[in-house]
Phi, psi and omega in degrees: 000139178288143174290151176203171180216157177204167174248133177251115180227168180194164170054055176290325179047051182301133179072021177288136174284144174285145185263134172083028182233056183293331185276352184292136176210175176059232183302316183294317179299321178295317178300316183294316184301322186258004189299313182294327178289319178296322178297321178294319175302318179297322178297313179299315179298322179296318179297319180292318181296326181270355178051048181290162180278326179202166180241136175246128178242112189263053169093163182055052172297318182250168185270344183209160179301317177270071185292150183288153176297322179302317181294318181294318179294320179298316181295314180298319179296319180295318179293325178295320178301322179288312183293329176297337178261011176086013179261112179287154185230133181234125190230134167239157180256151183245203184287335179279332184229056184296166184295336182277002174285168181289133176228135175288153178277091182249153176268103181288142182299149172296137185103358176254129176239120177255118183290143178272194186276356175248142180302129179220163183236140178230131179269143180239127177273143171235109182054043175090351180254139175283099187256325189238139170240124180251124175252136181196168174201160181249157176289125177289328180212165184290334179253102185264163181276160175302140178087000179301132179094003176291149176116350174299124181198146179300136180205162179074184186255357182296132185289336180237124186233137188237138170256123180251111191207143177257108188201173176258133174241119185070203182243142177216110184297343181278350183224141174294155181275125177228133177045057186299138177226144175267162176299321180299320180294319180293316182294320184291344177291344175064032173272170182263335183210131172253111177267095187261159172220168174126308179277132189275359180252131178301129180205131173257117178279323185207127181251014175256222178256115357275164171276125184232124185205152162257131175279348188080180179274163184276343180213122174300140187250347179199178189297338179279352179252071186270167173077184184299141176231139184188223187212179177249128171261118190245128174249132178240124184273183185294347178257006180082011179281138186259132172236107183244131177235141178280133178233121178289140176229002185299149181264329179228139183247147176257145180213137174234118186234138174266132181244113179280125183236026183306316189267005181278145184240336183232163177297326177297319176300319182296314181297317179297320179295318179293322178295321176294323177297320178293323177297319179293320177298317179299319179296319182290340189281358176054045176084006182258152169298150181230140169255120190235147172242127178252134177244118179274129184223157175120170176265117190215149176291347179275000183303314181293327178296317182293340179273352179291147181303136171076353183296310181295321178297319180291321176299316181299314181296320179300314181291325178296315181298313180292322182294326180282340178279341182274168178228124353287157184289150171237118181252124183278113179292315174193161172247122177260143180249117176232039180269173176210170182290151181291155178213143178278095184295324181299317180292316182292332179294334181271351184287160184268004182275183184295321179298318178299320179295318178297316181295324178293321178296317179297318181295322177300319179294322180295326181281344183229063182297328180297321178295321179294319177301320179296323181294325183263358185299326181299322179295312185283345176281345178293127185297332179291327178282321183301335179296334187240337184230139174265148177300125184293142175287166184301319180294328177292321178296319179297320177296320179295319178299319178298320179293319179298316179301314182297317179296317180298315180298315180303311184292314185287323176294322177298320178295322180296327184276350181282000000 
């Protein structure tokens, strides 16, 4: 079998508005407006740089059924750039951009195949040999019937076969369920690669035969879609073995960071700490602009200061001004305050009241994390739980114990003051 390569992408959501950014203006508003388009440009450039054989787009090219003309023209221009370089493009539509939505009458470039509402197969030549068979279909409407997408199955003589589909695998509370499929159903189709779309987070379900993955979306759209967003660059060798690597293409990155300020004593200390936090966010963004949310946490003498009128707003404005002057810029979406008044835990741990008893119990758990791991192992050993949760490492348990202690103190001290 001839070697070949392709890019697997999904959920471009071209021209999608960013959620929760009413205060953005000027430079930030411009970045936001063009972010999904810039991410698509980055995707096209990545395909050209890697000289892939074809591109797979697994649904939700656009953000809505009545997609904008600007988005359609942008997509068509990008695909033409690829096909002019000999890169074929295969596209299916999902629940956000079904076939019954408004579409402009555009002349799609030769070399672009848009799957219809019935399952169909397209053969792809690699250096004159029929090596790949791609099966796919598009959503006819946003509300599909039960069983939509049934029928994917190995067929024909092509040695490498791909399913291109926009669907739900398992459960994900962040996304509505569409065309649900189980892992057993995907595996039993006997395809070699499932190019899926719908879930916005990069995830590999299976890296053997078949390879099953979501590439995630190409551009984070709100604060819950943090970190790198991109696509999969896939290399297939002469034996049909898959090597897929995630490549970020996002134009703007989202970040949510907790800043512990327990030991800070002055407003000057606070400003310096927040500026260092912004520097770290800038470093993590790999040269991209970032929209960030900072959460201040801890027991601090600055708690009363942060509750004063206009203080948080003034801090936010100070960081925004400094963040936009830096390169790449970091724009603070908001600062959340989750601080509380300081308390002498050592003294309260020795007291004979209920809070003292709770603190002693928490401290015992902190001193014996291995024992705590043993206590919860039965839960994490259950195969139904293992599908969704990994057994926490010792350091994760210690962090959780610290959070539990803080919550208990907050609640019980608040009750004492009532």
